[in-house]
LUMVO-431247 format. One record per residue (C-alpha): residue number from 1; x, y, z. Coordinates in nm, 4 decimals. Example, Ala and Ser with C-alpha at 12.3 -4.5 7.8 and 13.67 -1.06 7.14 Angstrom:
BEGIN
+-----+----------+----------+----------+
! num !        X !        Y !        Z !
+-----+----------+----------+----------+
!   1 !   1.2300 !  -0.4500 !   0.7800 !
!   2 !   1.3670 !  -0.1060 !   0.7140 !
+-----+----------+----------+----------+
REM end
This chain:
BEGIN
+-----+----------+----------+----------+
! num !        X !        Y !        Z !
+-----+----------+----------+----------+
!   1 !  18.8946 !   5.8964 !   7.9029 !
!   2 !  18.8236 !   6.2651 !   7.8538 !
!   3 !  18.8247 !   6.4838 !   8.1681 !
!   4 !  18.4858 !   6.5829 !   8.2979 !
!   5 !  18.3855 !   6.9281 !   8.1779 !
!   6 !  18.2185 !   7.1692 !   8.4227 !
!   7 !  17.8566 !   7.2371 !   8.3513 !
!   8 !  17.7543 !   7.5796 !   8.2121 !
!   9 !  17.5562 !   7.6526 !   8.5318 !
!  10 !  17.8651 !   7.5963 !   8.7489 !
!  11 !  18.0787 !   7.8188 !   8.5274 !
!  12 !  17.8158 !   8.0952 !   8.5277 !
!  13 !  17.7828 !   8.0936 !   8.9104 !
!  14 !  18.1614 !   8.1007 !   8.9455 !
!  15 !  18.1865 !   8.3995 !   8.7139 !
!  16 !  17.9180 !   8.5900 !   8.9063 !
!  17 !  18.0761 !   8.5234 !   9.2453 !
!  18 !  18.4218 !   8.6328 !   9.1265 !
!  19 !  18.2888 !   8.9425 !   8.9539 !
!  20 !  18.1060 !   9.0773 !   9.2577 !
!  21 !  18.3623 !   9.0278 !   9.5320 !
!  22 !  18.4233 !   9.3767 !   9.6801 !
!  23 !  18.7812 !   9.4948 !   9.6290 !
!  24 !  18.9926 !   9.6022 !   9.9306 !
!  25 !  18.9362 !   9.9671 !  10.0282 !
!  26 !  19.0537 !  10.2189 !  10.2884 !
!  27 !  18.7258 !  10.4103 !  10.3033 !
!  28 !  18.5910 !  10.2247 !  10.6144 !
!  29 !  18.9133 !  10.3070 !  10.8010 !
!  30 !  18.8789 !  10.6764 !  10.7171 !
!  31 !  18.5143 !  10.6696 !  10.8230 !
!  32 !  18.6068 !  10.5106 !  11.1574 !
!  33 !  18.8807 !  10.7707 !  11.2127 !
!  34 !  18.6271 !  11.0473 !  11.1498 !
!  35 !  18.3887 !  10.9043 !  11.4099 !
!  36 !  18.6731 !  10.8817 !  11.6641 !
!  37 !  18.7685 !  11.2445 !  11.5971 !
!  38 !  18.4039 !  11.3492 !  11.6518 !
!  39 !  18.3866 !  11.1705 !  11.9881 !
!  40 !  18.7199 !  11.3103 !  12.1051 !
!  41 !  18.6134 !  11.6563 !  11.9912 !
!  42 !  18.3038 !  11.6415 !  12.2112 !
!  43 !  18.5409 !  11.6510 !  12.5086 !
!  44 !  18.8128 !  11.8861 !  12.3819 !
!  45 !  18.6530 !  12.1306 !  12.1365 !
!  46 !  18.3092 !  12.0443 !  11.9932 !
!  47 !  18.3008 !  12.3425 !  11.7601 !
!  48 !  18.6347 !  12.2813 !  11.5888 !
!  49 !  18.7546 !  11.9241 !  11.6353 !
!  50 !  18.4113 !  11.7605 !  11.6186 !
!  51 !  18.3323 !  11.9575 !  11.3025 !
!  52 !  18.6545 !  11.8348 !  11.1416 !
!  53 !  18.5730 !  11.4772 !  11.2439 !
!  54 !  18.2228 !  11.5080 !  11.1031 !
!  55 !  18.3601 !  11.6274 !  10.7698 !
!  56 !  18.6081 !  11.3371 !  10.7592 !
!  57 !  18.3358 !  11.0847 !  10.8443 !
!  58 !  18.0950 !  11.2259 !  10.5850 !
!  59 !  18.3551 !  11.2325 !  10.3072 !
!  60 !  18.4863 !  10.8809 !  10.3710 !
!  61 !  18.1369 !  10.7467 !  10.4320 !
!  62 !  18.0246 !  10.8890 !  10.0984 !
!  63 !  18.3255 !  10.7392 !   9.9191 !
!  64 !  18.2687 !  10.4063 !  10.0911 !
!  65 !  17.9014 !  10.3945 !   9.9930 !
!  66 !  17.9852 !  10.5113 !   9.6407 !
!  67 !  18.2488 !  10.2423 !   9.6001 !
!  68 !  18.0222 !   9.9704 !   9.7411 !
!  69 !  17.7322 !  10.0595 !   9.5122 !
!  70 !  17.9358 !  10.1161 !   9.1974 !
!  71 !  17.7970 !   9.8030 !   9.0327 !
!  72 !  17.4393 !   9.9056 !   9.1076 !
!  73 !  17.4929 !  10.2387 !   8.9296 !
!  74 !  17.6892 !  10.1035 !   8.6303 !
!  75 !  17.5473 !   9.9722 !   8.3061 !
!  76 !  17.5232 !   9.5931 !   8.2981 !
!  77 !  17.7983 !   9.4377 !   8.0909 !
!  78 !  17.6902 !   9.2667 !   7.7737 !
!  79 !  17.7606 !   8.8963 !   7.8031 !
!  80 !  17.7600 !   8.6915 !   7.4878 !
!  81 !  17.6258 !   8.3408 !   7.5279 !
!  82 !  17.8816 !   8.0658 !   7.4910 !
!  83 !  17.8983 !   7.9184 !   7.1433 !
!  84 !  18.0703 !   7.5991 !   7.0386 !
!  85 !  18.0439 !   7.3469 !   6.7607 !
!  86 !  17.8792 !   7.0204 !   6.8334 !
!  87 !  18.1147 !   6.7252 !   6.8310 !
!  88 !  18.0160 !   6.3775 !   6.7486 !
!  89 !  17.9872 !   6.2972 !   7.1169 !
!  90 !  17.7407 !   6.5857 !   7.1564 !
!  91 !  17.5197 !   6.4777 !   6.8691 !
!  92 !  17.1756 !   6.3839 !   6.9873 !
!  93 !  17.2126 !   6.5785 !   7.3182 !
!  94 !  17.0026 !   6.8783 !   7.4076 !
!  95 !  17.2048 !   7.1964 !   7.4532 !
!  96 !  17.0754 !   7.3989 !   7.7523 !
!  97 !  16.9774 !   7.7565 !   7.6731 !
!  98 !  17.2330 !   8.0234 !   7.7736 !
!  99 !  17.1852 !   8.1787 !   8.1169 !
! 100 !  17.1090 !   8.5483 !   8.0944 !
! 101 !  17.3252 !   8.7517 !   8.3348 !
! 102 !  17.1299 !   8.9203 !   8.6123 !
! 103 !  17.1752 !   9.2880 !   8.6963 !
! 104 !  17.1842 !   9.2427 !   9.0767 !
! 105 !  17.3127 !   8.9265 !   9.2345 !
! 106 !  17.2350 !   8.8094 !   9.5824 !
! 107 !  17.5758 !   8.9133 !   9.7163 !
! 108 !  17.5381 !   9.2670 !   9.5832 !
! 109 !  17.1852 !   9.2936 !   9.7220 !
! 110 !  17.2960 !   9.1750 !  10.0665 !
! 111 !  17.5918 !   9.4116 !  10.0602 !
! 112 !  17.3752 !   9.7127 !   9.9777 !
! 113 !  17.1131 !   9.6126 !  10.2336 !
! 114 !  17.3782 !   9.5752 !  10.5053 !
! 115 !  17.5260 !   9.9168 !  10.4271 !
! 116 !  17.1844 !  10.0811 !  10.4309 !
! 117 !  17.0834 !   9.9141 !  10.7563 !
! 118 !  17.4166 !  10.0067 !  10.9171 !
! 119 !  17.3759 !  10.3694 !  10.8088 !
! 120 !  17.0219 !  10.3804 !  10.9491 !
! 121 !  17.1325 !  10.2348 !  11.2830 !
! 122 !  17.4260 !  10.4777 !  11.2963 !
! 123 !  17.1945 !  10.7722 !  11.2351 !
! 124 !  16.9481 !  10.6575 !  11.5013 !
! 125 !  17.2293 !  10.6303 !  11.7575 !
! 126 !  17.4477 !  10.9245 !  11.6564 !
! 127 !  17.1956 !  11.2001 !  11.5863 !
! 128 !  17.0280 !  11.2055 !  11.9326 !
! 129 !  17.3645 !  11.1837 !  12.1121 !
! 130 !  17.5148 !  11.4608 !  11.8992 !
! 131 !  17.2022 !  11.6703 !  11.9449 !
! 132 !  17.2088 !  11.6478 !  12.3244 !
! 133 !  17.5850 !  11.7069 !  12.3327 !
! 134 !  17.6147 !  11.9954 !  12.0864 !
! 135 !  17.2768 !  12.1636 !  12.0477 !
! 136 !  17.2558 !  12.3222 !  12.3965 !
! 137 !  17.5782 !  12.5098 !  12.3284 !
! 138 !  17.4138 !  12.6927 !  12.0374 !
! 139 !  17.0880 !  12.7736 !  12.2127 !
! 140 !  17.0423 !  13.0912 !  12.4128 !
! 141 !  16.8079 !  13.1305 !  12.7047 !
! 142 !  16.6121 !  13.4359 !  12.8089 !
! 143 !  16.7523 !  13.6325 !  13.0994 !
! 144 !  16.5396 !  13.6023 !  13.4092 !
! 145 !  16.4436 !  13.8947 !  13.6299 !
! 146 !  16.3397 !  13.8540 !  13.9929 !
! 147 !  16.1755 !  14.1357 !  14.1884 !
! 148 !  16.3082 !  14.1322 !  14.5467 !
! 149 !  16.1143 !  14.4336 !  14.6669 !
! 150 !  16.2010 !  14.7984 !  14.7390 !
! 151 !  16.5614 !  14.9030 !  14.7927 !
! 152 !  16.4520 !  15.0635 !  15.1205 !
! 153 !  16.3983 !  14.7124 !  15.2633 !
! 154 !  16.7772 !  14.6600 !  15.2636 !
! 155 !  16.9500 !  14.8666 !  15.5356 !
! 156 !  17.3037 !  14.9796 !  15.4572 !
! 157 !  17.5685 !  14.7192 !  15.5440 !
! 158 !  17.3227 !  14.4521 !  15.6631 !
! 159 !  17.3490 !  14.0999 !  15.5188 !
! 160 !  17.0311 !  13.9071 !  15.4363 !
! 161 !  16.9636 !  13.5542 !  15.3263 !
! 162 !  16.7060 !  13.6079 !  15.0521 !
! 163 !  16.4872 !  13.3226 !  14.9316 !
! 164 !  16.2824 !  13.3762 !  14.6174 !
! 165 !  16.1238 !  13.2033 !  14.3182 !
! 166 !  16.2961 !  13.2513 !  13.9838 !
! 167 !  16.0181 !  13.1282 !  13.7573 !
! 168 !  15.6603 !  13.1593 !  13.8903 !
! 169 !  15.5324 !  12.9124 !  13.6293 !
! 170 !  15.7607 !  12.6416 !  13.7752 !
! 171 !  15.6709 !  12.7199 !  14.1354 !
! 172 !  15.8739 !  12.5903 !  14.4295 !
! 173 !  16.1071 !  12.3884 !  14.2090 !
! 174 !  16.2685 !  12.7150 !  14.0958 !
! 175 !  16.3182 !  12.8443 !  14.4500 !
! 176 !  16.6658 !  12.9885 !  14.5078 !
! 177 !  16.8613 !  13.1662 !  14.7804 !
! 178 !  17.1284 !  13.4364 !  14.7820 !
! 179 !  17.3302 !  13.6393 !  15.0332 !
! 180 !  17.2609 !  14.0115 !  14.9845 !
! 181 !  17.4196 !  14.3238 !  15.1294 !
! 182 !  17.3464 !  14.6876 !  15.0488 !
! 183 !  17.6842 !  14.8582 !  14.9973 !
! 184 !  17.5418 !  15.2079 !  14.9557 !
! 185 !  17.6450 !  15.4134 !  14.6545 !
! 186 !  17.9692 !  15.4103 !  14.4572 !
! 187 !  18.1002 !  15.6112 !  14.1637 !
! 188 !  18.0231 !  15.4547 !  13.8278 !
! 189 !  18.3547 !  15.3796 !  13.6493 !
! 190 !  18.2241 !  15.5232 !  13.3211 !
! 191 !  18.0025 !  15.8165 !  13.4142 !
! 192 !  18.1594 !  15.8906 !  13.7566 !
! 193 !  17.8030 !  15.9359 !  13.8830 !
! 194 !  17.6934 !  15.7766 !  14.2132 !
! 195 !  17.5098 !  15.4484 !  14.1596 !
! 196 !  17.3718 !  15.1926 !  14.4082 !
! 197 !  17.5933 !  14.8960 !  14.4923 !
! 198 !  17.4824 !  14.5535 !  14.6154 !
! 199 !  17.6764 !  14.2355 !  14.6860 !
! 200 !  17.4478 !  13.9505 !  14.5761 !
! 201 !  17.6164 !  13.6116 !  14.6177 !
! 202 !  17.4587 !  13.2837 !  14.5101 !
! 203 !  17.4392 !  13.0169 !  14.7790 !
! 204 !  17.5124 !  12.7384 !  14.5293 !
! 205 !  17.8466 !  12.5767 !  14.6117 !
! 206 !  18.0949 !  12.5806 !  14.3235 !
! 207 !  18.2007 !  12.2247 !  14.3995 !
! 208 !  17.8879 !  12.0243 !  14.3160 !
! 209 !  17.6081 !  12.2773 !  14.3587 !
! 210 !  17.4950 !  12.2059 !  14.7163 !
! 211 !  17.3300 !  12.4985 !  14.9022 !
! 212 !  17.5815 !  12.6763 !  15.1263 !
! 213 !  17.4860 !  12.8295 !  15.4599 !
! 214 !  17.5924 !  13.1442 !  15.6426 !
! 215 !  17.8457 !  13.0757 !  15.9195 !
! 216 !  17.7015 !  13.3044 !  16.1837 !
! 217 !  17.3931 !  13.3973 !  16.3852 !
! 218 !  17.0715 !  13.4961 !  16.2136 !
! 219 !  16.7319 !  13.6355 !  16.3039 !
! 220 !  16.6128 !  13.9402 !  16.4946 !
! 221 !  16.7411 !  13.8096 !  16.8301 !
! 222 !  17.1030 !  13.8396 !  16.7180 !
! 223 !  17.0908 !  14.1067 !  16.4490 !
! 224 !  16.8268 !  14.3421 !  16.5827 !
! 225 !  16.6635 !  14.3396 !  16.2372 !
! 226 !  16.3274 !  14.1733 !  16.1661 !
! 227 !  16.2728 !  13.9121 !  15.8989 !
! 228 !  16.1071 !  14.0746 !  15.5985 !
! 229 !  15.8439 !  13.8909 !  15.3968 !
! 230 !  15.6983 !  14.0336 !  15.0785 !
! 231 !  15.4968 !  13.9118 !  14.7838 !
! 232 !  15.6239 !  14.0323 !  14.4472 !
! 233 !  15.5399 !  13.9516 !  14.0865 !
! 234 !  15.7694 !  13.6491 !  14.1173 !
! 235 !  15.6003 !  13.5187 !  14.4289 !
! 236 !  15.6911 !  13.5232 !  14.7991 !
! 237 !  16.0267 !  13.6723 !  14.9021 !
! 238 !  16.1821 !  13.6274 !  15.2474 !
! 239 !  16.4768 !  13.8324 !  15.3763 !
! 240 !  16.6376 !  13.6768 !  15.6860 !
! 241 !  16.8941 !  13.9044 !  15.8559 !
! 242 !  17.2266 !  13.7353 !  15.9262 !
! 243 !  17.5756 !  13.8173 !  16.0566 !
! 244 !  17.7975 !  13.5914 !  15.8447 !
! 245 !  18.1575 !  13.5092 !  15.9231 !
! 246 !  18.1677 !  13.3388 !  15.5873 !
! 247 !  17.9751 !  13.0618 !  15.4150 !
! 248 !  18.0069 !  12.6856 !  15.4416 !
! 249 !  17.8856 !  12.3892 !  15.2376 !
! 250 !  17.7374 !  12.1099 !  15.4512 !
! 251 !  17.7852 !  11.8491 !  15.1774 !
! 252 !  18.1641 !  11.8353 !  15.1345 !
! 253 !  18.3036 !  12.1054 !  15.3610 !
! 254 !  18.3943 !  12.3856 !  15.1196 !
! 255 !  18.4358 !  12.7213 !  15.2956 !
! 256 !  18.4088 !  13.0769 !  15.1606 !
! 257 !  18.4666 !  13.4220 !  15.3094 !
! 258 !  18.2021 !  13.6940 !  15.3211 !
! 259 !  18.2854 !  13.8058 !  14.9647 !
! 260 !  18.2487 !  13.4487 !  14.8377 !
! 261 !  18.6187 !  13.3684 !  14.7955 !
! 262 !  18.7058 !  13.0034 !  14.8458 !
! 263 !  18.9085 !  12.9517 !  15.1625 !
! 264 !  18.8995 !  12.5714 !  15.2040 !
! 265 !  18.7521 !  12.2517 !  15.0669 !
! 266 !  18.7104 !  12.1018 !  14.7204 !
! 267 !  18.5359 !  12.4012 !  14.5557 !
! 268 !  18.7312 !  12.5228 !  14.2511 !
! 269 !  18.6454 !  12.8949 !  14.2556 !
! 270 !  18.4585 !  13.1687 !  14.4393 !
! 271 !  18.0809 !  13.1619 !  14.4737 !
! 272 !  17.8804 !  13.2850 !  14.1761 !
! 273 !  17.7081 !  13.6239 !  14.1873 !
! 274 !  17.3873 !  13.7732 !  14.0545 !
! 275 !  17.3710 !  14.0775 !  13.8362 !
! 276 !  17.1137 !  14.3365 !  13.9398 !
! 277 !  16.9406 !  14.6554 !  13.8398 !
! 278 !  16.7245 !  14.9148 !  14.0127 !
! 279 !  16.3839 !  14.9615 !  13.8511 !
! 280 !  16.1607 !  15.2329 !  14.0002 !
! 281 !  16.3226 !  15.1946 !  14.3389 !
! 282 !  16.2999 !  14.8132 !  14.3424 !
! 283 !  16.5891 !  14.5665 !  14.3475 !
! 284 !  16.5757 !  14.3360 !  14.0448 !
! 285 !  16.7954 !  14.0255 !  14.0269 !
! 286 !  16.9360 !  13.9349 !  13.6864 !
! 287 !  17.1201 !  13.6241 !  13.5694 !
! 288 !  17.4183 !  13.4760 !  13.7524 !
! 289 !  17.7801 !  13.4956 !  13.6454 !
! 290 !  18.0849 !  13.3079 !  13.7677 !
! 291 !  18.3703 !  13.4583 !  13.9688 !
! 292 !  18.7273 !  13.3366 !  14.0006 !
! 293 !  18.8077 !  13.5563 !  14.3038 !
! 294 !  18.7286 !  13.8924 !  14.4615 !
! 295 !  18.9785 !  14.1534 !  14.5791 !
! 296 !  18.8515 !  14.3989 !  14.8398 !
! 297 !  18.5107 !  14.4215 !  15.0021 !
! 298 !  18.1751 !  14.5903 !  14.9561 !
! 299 !  18.1263 !  14.8514 !  14.6873 !
! 300 !  18.5027 !  14.8866 !  14.6368 !
! 301 !  18.5568 !  14.5166 !  14.5659 !
! 302 !  18.7196 !  14.4186 !  14.2367 !
! 303 !  18.5278 !  14.1197 !  14.1033 !
! 304 !  18.6961 !  13.8939 !  13.8462 !
! 305 !  18.3847 !  13.7847 !  13.6634 !
! 306 !  18.3371 !  13.5275 !  13.3866 !
! 307 !  18.0568 !  13.3766 !  13.1857 !
! 308 !  17.8385 !  13.1440 !  13.3933 !
! 309 !  18.0053 !  12.8047 !  13.4411 !
! 310 !  17.8748 !  12.4842 !  13.5949 !
! 311 !  17.9811 !  12.3749 !  13.9467 !
! 312 !  18.3184 !  12.2032 !  13.9497 !
! 313 !  18.4421 !  12.3849 !  13.6382 !
! 314 !  18.7399 !  12.6174 !  13.6487 !
! 315 !  18.7009 !  12.9603 !  13.4889 !
! 316 !  19.0655 !  13.0713 !  13.4888 !
! 317 !  19.4101 !  12.9186 !  13.4643 !
! 318 !  19.5106 !  12.6213 !  13.2464 !
! 319 !  19.2240 !  12.4134 !  13.3900 !
! 320 !  18.9679 !  12.6248 !  13.2056 !
! 321 !  19.0846 !  12.4651 !  12.8784 !
! 322 !  18.9122 !  12.1456 !  12.9916 !
! 323 !  18.5731 !  12.3215 !  12.9807 !
! 324 !  18.5653 !  12.5046 !  12.6429 !
! 325 !  18.1853 !  12.5141 !  12.6136 !
! 326 !  17.9311 !  12.5552 !  12.8897 !
! 327 !  17.5638 !  12.4569 !  12.8707 !
! 328 !  17.3242 !  12.7503 !  12.8638 !
! 329 !  17.2357 !  12.9105 !  13.1952 !
! 330 !  16.9793 !  13.1736 !  13.2829 !
+-----+----------+----------+----------+
REM end
């Protein structure tokens, strides 16, 4: 008895399945490594490490997609139909017509569809996350200016707790407070000309951002100075006279001296300060900047200033390496 011969349909399906099995490749591993480098770079150095990871992921992703779709882009191979001579046993039987090879098989179609769907899902997830993580670092914000009233409203050497609105269009939600003292005039380091000097310390704690309070009596009863209320282009401004022995945070107990230096508690640096300018005899607050520490007092103080950093972030020492990029501040 002659062995049973496989049918032409079975042979054709077997050939198609063997021809379209994807070969082993390292491209997915390289793509995964690139994604890991991007995520790690978001913590360490988004500009450098994340950029390198993105390049690795793009290159290996392109090679992976190119390798997986090679058959879709290649010319279909010419397949000659099987020919054989009829034997006596085949006489009288109908020979089935040859099966024409198809350009795209089901396995190739499913493979391409899966890759495309995976890429679309990856883009939907990755692009918004990367945008929120990286984009703010490349966006600048306009510097705000807050009119606090005439310089004559600030007696020499007297501390005030000033409350004001930063952005009138936002209203009370942009209300801020600062500790202000008029230091008189000092010699400008560059021109050697006398210029006004003010200590303007933000009340935002450098631990988690809670509002600090002056440790000392306030109001006319104790200071002999009245509370000043004015209405400027930014909105209402209140100047409450105070005799501070320092500043304290009611949330977690951080303590600061009168120049804003940290003296106790979990805060990581001195209190931030506001820049200022004098415009036609009026005190104008500018944007804040961060301070590691202050040496001296008043107009003779040496302020170690840095670019504005978020609460809880170090600005000097080895710890600053953990915070390479800060979100924009105004």
